[in-house]
Structures are given as structure tokens and as C-alpha cells.
N, C-alpha and C positions, 0 to 999 in steps of 0.2 A: 750530628756533628756537622757544623757550619762556619763557614768562614770563606773571605777571597782566595782566588787563587795563589798559590805560593805559601798559605798561611801554615802549612805543614800537617794538613789531614791526611794525606797519603802517607806520609812519612810515619805519621801515627800508628795507622795501620801495619806498615812495615815493620815497625818496632816490636809491634804486638807479636807478629807472625815471625819473627826473627829474619826477615829480609834486610833489616838494617840494624846496626849496632847501635849501643847506648854511649855517650860519653860521660853522663852521669844517672843515676837513680837506677830504679830496678823493676822487673814486670812481675806482677803477682798475680796468677790466674788460679781460682778455686783454693785460696789459702797457701797456695806453694810459689815459691820463687823460681822462676822459668828463664831468667834474664839470660843465664848461658846454655840454655838449652838450644839445640839447632832446629830449623823450620819444621822437618819431619815428625821430631820428637811432640813439638806443639801441636800438629796436626794430630796425632793420637791420643792427645789429651782431650780433643772435642773441639779445635779450632777449624774454621773452614771460611775461605774468602772470596770474594771476585775481585775482579780490577778495573778501572777506568775503561781500558781498550780491550774488547772482546777477545778473549785467549783460548779460542778453540783450536784443535788440530784439523785442518783442512781435509786431510784424506781420510780420517776416520769419520764413521757414522755417528748419529747423535748417540746411540746405545753406548758406542765405545767411547766418544766422549765423556759421557756422565759416568760409564764405570771406572774411569780415571780416578773419581771421587771416592771410589771405595778400594783402592791400591793397598792400603794397609789394614783391610776386613777380610779379604780373600786370603784364604790359606788352603791353598791346592796341595792336595795329597796325591804323588805323582802315581803310586800304587794303585789307589782307589781309581784315579781317571783310567789306567790301563784295563781295570778289570770292569770299569762301568759300559753296560752295554750301548748307552747314548753315546758314547764316547767323551763324555763332560762331565767335570767332577760337580758333586751336589752344591757345594759352596759356588761355584760359579754360576750354576743354574739358580741359586739363591739369591744370589749378586744380579744377575738381569732381570729376576723379578721383582727386586727391589729398585732397579731403575724405572721400571714400567710402571710402578706405584707412584715415583715420585714424578713422571713426566704426565701422568694422568692428573695428580694433586694440583699441577700446573696448568693444566687443561692444554698441553701439548703433545699428547701421547701418538700423534698421528706424525708425527717427524721422526719417530723409532730408528729407521732405516735410512734416514735421509743424511746428506752431507750438509756443513755448514754453508757451502755456495748455495744450495738450494732452499735455504730459509730467509726469511725476512730477518731485517737488524733486531728487530723486537724479540723473535724467534729464538735469535743465538743467544741475546740478553738471559732469555728466560732457561736456556740449555744451561747457561754459566751457571745460575741460581741453582738450577737442579742439579748439577755437579757439587755445588757446595752443600747443598741440603739432603743429598742422598745418604750420606754417611751419618744422619742423624746428629748434626754436632751439638755442644752445648753453646756453642757461640757462634753467631754467622756474621760475617762482616761484608758489607756490600758497599763496594766504593763506587759512588754515581750511578746507580743502576738505571736512574731515567734520563741518563744523557743521550740525547740524540732520538730520544721517543717522542711519536705526538702525542697532543692532549688526549685524545683516547686512549694511547697505550699508557700513557702515565695512570689513568684510572684503573686500568687491568694491573698495573704494578700495584697500585694503592690497594686494590681489592686483595691481591695475593698476600701482600705485608699484612693486612688485617688478618687473613686467613692463618696464616704462619702464627701469628700472634695468639689466636684463638685454638688454634689446634695442636702446636708444638710447644714442648717444654724447653725453650732454649732464649737466648740474649740476642738480640740484634742491634748491632751497631752499624748506624747507617750515615755515610758522607755523602752529601747531595746539595745541589745548587737550585733545586726544584723547591721553593721555600712551601708553596701549598701542601705538596706531599710530606714534608718534614713536619709542619704543624698539625697535619691530621692524622699523622700514624705514631707520633714520638710521645713517650712518656716525660722524657726529659731531653733538653738542648743543651749542647757545649757548644760555645761558638769560639774558633781559634782566630787568632791574628797574629803575623810575624812569630809563629812558633809559640803562641803564649795563649793561655785560657784567659780570655778576657770578659766572659759571662757564662753563667751556667744555672738553670734551674727548670720549672716544670714549663 
């Protein structure tokens, strides 16, 4: 999805994820009308997103930040936790292993125990993408992931998006101003201007 600043691209994302209401129309996801569902229920259906500005919790490690993406997948049994010799629930251990696998997929597994302040800006971007990917969503929405990246870092993002396409069974909606990236990875492009779709196609 491309278009000038203020065209409505982020508002489009907010409407899909339930962070913005609709004055008209409806939102259908996987054949179901989800217009009245709150954001947490939409997340349970398999939606994940990133934001224009990095939204990491500074006092958390990368592991903890990415674990947030599994908040509705971890079902901790308190009794099992009490009886576990390790003191940890197997569901928690499985979630942590999922985080490690996702960071490895993104090539940033060495950041696992670091905090955001210790990371480069591009690493922070990739941690946000990891948090969105870790739950294996059906729909991944990336809001200007190349913003603030150098040309070489954009190439790394390009390679990542190509891997996601090749190795994951999900749909990606990308809002982006770096048109070389858009044209290289997109199957279909929609152009917004002043809240309206003015062009769409391959």
C-alpha cells in the first residue's frame, strides 16, 4: 500500500486491527465480519502488525519483548508450574523456544538477552517484526518497516520479506515509501490518496 503522507494508509491498518472505528462499511477477515470485534479478538484470529515508530518496552529484553507476541498462546497451568522441577511451565519453555527460532529466522538470535537501548535501529525494527511473526499469523501488517534504514539495511529487509513469502503461509500487507522495496516484493499494489484508492494492480 503506497501513497503520500496523510493518505490514510496507517488509518487503514488501524481499522483492520480495531484501533480505529468505522463510520461506514465493514471489515471481513477469512470470510467473517469482524467489524465489531475488539483488537484482542482480531489478534486471536491471526492478525499481527508493526508500527511506524518502534514500540518496544525498554526495560524488557528482546526475549521478553518478543514473548509479548505470544500473549494469547501461552496457557500456563499454575499447578503444573508448582510441580515442575525446573520451576517453569512447559508452555512457557515452548514459547521461549519459539522466540529463539523466530530470532534465528531473522538472523538476530544474538540479541536474545539484550535490551532495546543496546540494539541498532535496524535490529529494533527486526525485533518488532519478530514479535509480529512469532505467533505464526495468517495476516502480517508492516507499517513502514524500511523507515530510517540505510540502503544496505533495506536490502536485508528485502531479503527477509522474500524469505517470509517463500517459507511462511501468510499474507503480508506492506505500507511503505521506499518504492524500490515495494516494487521488488509486492504481488499487488494499492495506491491511496486522501483516504481513497486511486489505483490498484500488479
